[in-house]
N, C-alpha and C positions, 0 to 999 in steps of 0.2 A: 179326855184330856182334863187335867185339873184346872181350877180357876186361875186366870193369869194374876201374877203378882202386880200390884198397882204401882204405876209410876208416881213420882212425887205430886204432880199436878192432878192425878186421878183420885187422890185420897178422899176428897169430898164425895165423889161418885160412889166409892166403895162403902163409905160410912152410911150413905142413904140406902144402898143396896142391902146392907146388913139390917137396917131398921125394917125395910120392906120384907126381907126374908123372915125376920122374927114375927112380924104381924101375920104373914101368910101361913106361918107354921101353927097358929092357934087353931085348935080343933073346932070350936064353936064360936066364931067371931061375932061380936055384937055389932049393931048398926054403926056405932061410933068407931069401932075398929075397922069396919069396911070403908067408912068414909075416910079415915086416916090413911088406909091403904091406897085408896084412889088418889088422894092428894099427893102422897109420896111418889106414886107412879108418874103423875103429871110433873111434879117437881124434878124427878129424876131425868125425864126426857128433856126438860128445859135446861137442866144443868149440863147434861152431856153436850147439847148443841152449843151452849155458851162457851164451854171449855174448849171443845174441839174446833169451833169456828175461829178461835183466837189463839191457837198454838203459835208460838214463835219458832223460828227455824231450828233452834237447838232442841226444843221439845219434839219437833217433828223427827229429828234424828233419833231421839230416844224411842219414839214409836216405831220407826223403821227398823230398829235393832231389837225390838221387844222379843223375848224368848218365845212367847206364845204366838207371835205373828205367823201366819201361814207361810210355809216354805215351799220350795219347788215340788217336793214329793207330795205335799198336801194337795197342791193344785193338780198334780198328775193323777192322784186318786179321785179327786172330786170333779174334774173337768174332762179329762181325756179317757178314752177307751182303748183297749187293745194295745197298750204300750209295750213295745218290744225293744228292750235296751240293746244298744250296739256298743261294744267295748273297744278300747285300744286305739292307738294312733298309727299302727303299723311301723313304728320306728323305735319306741322306747318302752311304753307301758300304758296302763289304763289309769288316767287321772280321775279320781272319784269326786273331785270338786266340780266337774262338769259331767252332767248326764246327757246322753243322746240316744235317740231311737225313733222308730216309727210309732205313730199314734193316730188316733182318730178324735176329732172334735165334731160331734154330731155325725153327719154322713161324710165329712170331708177328711181325707187322709193327709197327714202332715209329717214333716220331720221336726221333732222336738229337740231343742238344745236348751239345757237349763243348768243354772248354777245352784248347787245345793250346799247350804251351810251346815245343817244339822241343828237339832234342838237341845240335846243333852251332850255331855262330855264325850261319850262313846261315839255318837254320830258326828260330832264336830271333828274329832280326831280322824275318823274314817274319811271325811270329806274335806279335811284340811281347812276347816272354817270357811269354805267356799272360795279359798284363794288358789287359783289354778296355776300349775306349772306350764311350761311350753307345750308339753305333750297333751295337756288338756285343750289348749287352743288349737293344736294340730288335729286332735280328734274332732273337735267341733267343725273345723273347716272341711275336713275330709267327709264328714257326714252331710254337710251342706252341699258339697259338690255332688255327692251321691243323690241328694234330693233333686238337684237341678237335672241330673241325668234322667230321672224318672218323672220329671215334671210335677214334683210335689212342692207345695208351699212350705216355708220354714217358719217356725215359731220359736223365738228365743226369750227365755225368762231370765232376767238379770237380777242377781242378788249377791253382791260381793263388796267387801270393803276395799278390794284391790287385788291385782295379781300377786302371787307369792313373791316376796322380795328376797328370798334366801339366796346364798351364793350358788347352790346347785342349779337353781332356776336360771340365774344369770349365765352360768357356764353352759347351759343347754340352749341359750339363745332366746331368753324371755322377750326382750325388746324387739328383736327381729321377728319373732313369731307373731306378736301382736300387730306389728306393722304390716306383715304379710296378710294377716286376716283382714285388716282394714282394706287393703288393696283388692284382695280376691272377693270379699263380700260385696264390694261395689260393682263387681263384674258378674256375679251370679244371676242368671236370667230366669229366676223364679221369684214369686213374691216372698218378701221377708217381713215379718211382724215382730217387733221387739217390745217387750214390756218390762219396765223396772218395777219389781214387786216389793223391794225392800231397800237395800243400799245399792247405789250405782256408783261405785268408787273407781275413778281414774281409768287408766288403760285396761285394768282388769275387767271393767264393765264394757268399755268400748270395743274390746276384742271380739265380742259377739253382738255388738250394738249397731252395726250398719244395716239399716233396713228402710223399707218403703213407708212403713207406718210405725212411728215411735210413740208408745204410750207409757204412762207412769201412774201408779196408784196414788191416790190423793196424799197419803202420809208416807210416801217414799221420797228419796232424794237422789239426784244425779249430779255428780260433781267431778271436776278435774282432780280433786284431792280431798281427803277426809278433813273434817274440821280440826282434828288434833294435829294432822300433818301441816296444815296451813298455819295453825297457831304456833307450831314449833319453828316454822320458817320466819314468820312475820313478827311474832312476839316472844320467840325463844322459849316458850313453855306451853305444854298442852293444856294447862289450866285455863287458857284463854280460848278454848274451843268454842264456847258459846258466842264470843265476839266474832270469831272466824265464820261461824255458821251464818250469822247475820250478813257478813260482808260477801260471802260467796254467791248469794242469790241462786241457790240450788233447789228450792222447793218446787213442787209441782206447779203452783200458780206463777212463780217467776219464769219457769221453763216454758210454760204455755204462752205467756206474754211475749217472750223473746223468740218464739217460733222454733225452739229446740225440740220440743215434743209436739205431737199432733193431737194428743188426747189425754185428758186426766180422767182416770177411771175412779168413780166414787167408791167410798168404803162405807161399811155399815156404821151406824151411829155408835161412836165410841171407838172406832178403828177396827181394822180387819182381824186383829187378835181376839176380839170379843165374839166374833161370829164367822167362823171359817166357811160355812156353807153359803151364807149370803154373799160373802166376799167372792167366793168361787162363781156364784151365779152372775154377779156383776162383770167379772173378768171374762167369763165364758161368752156373754153377750157381746162384749167389746171385741174379742178375738173373732167371733163368727162374723160380725159386721165388717171388720177390717179385711178378713180373708175373702169375703164375698165381693167387696168393692175392688180389691186388688186383682182378683181373679178375672175381672172383666177387662183389664187393661192389656193391650198387646205387649209382647216381650220387649220390642224395640223402644216403645214408649216408657215401659217400666224402668229400664236402665237410664234413660234420659231424665226421667222424673227424679230418680234416686240421686243421680249426679247433681242436678240442679238444687235438690233439697239440701244437700250437705254443703254445696258452694255458698248457699245463702246464709248459713250459720256464721255468725261473727262478722258480718258485713258492717263496715263503718265508713264514715265520711271524713275526708281530709280537706283542709282549707289552707291557703297560703296567706300568711299575715302580710299586710301591706307595710312595706319598709318605711313609708312616710308617716305611718301612724305613730302617735306619741308613745 
């Protein structure tokens, strides 16, 4: 894979890396050159930490959408073994925005459901930019029900800006199918682990997002609406997307603090788009731990825990104002 294109805030990092590359390319470096190389490496590590520890919400959105960020198929190749894809919804067709099939992670067999965006134009068109139609959610639900029949845990990789909003999707019952998935996933009596690996946009993400363990990569986001959509509603123009990103509180740290996600999976220094293999190692460890923990919980307790988990989200307190107060 070619080197990732720098995001605006990454420019200082790329400038230092070019200097380092130039010094390391010298055939017979002097002691002064070796010392400069050492200093730049140290400075580079420090700069990456400083920049990525202080990303604002809109910058995190840019990282989550980065072209070079590992997509579902990358993780399938790097983490899972013996992936056997299952196609179709038995009603309309095979939606390529959602991939499903049997797989193994370590020695554990799972049913894998994943939203695939694609990296180049050809892949994006094939997978409809990760925006599923109703048949995609119907395919996902059917494969989850099959997993429950064979006592297989389910792993869902979430990466979409939202469900497809076109008229044909609405004609085929987009809202109904997503709502049906929410209800039926809450009833599936096998462990479900969901991970937001990039964008987690609106009902398109939630349609495969009801699980016992919800994780998110550090520089991903999970939201009821995209920043551009929110800005269009509140400020009447998408140019205010950065302002909306701050208001939505959808970053991994926000979500963990509010109890919406159970775990934030760390990313390599500089983001997952800079080191796919290390990112896959971190995610693999997270998935293995979650599956092991959930596999020890009895089925009846699993469903109760899942129900209570989602009932707790969005809890708020009400108070009655005293009429005698000024």
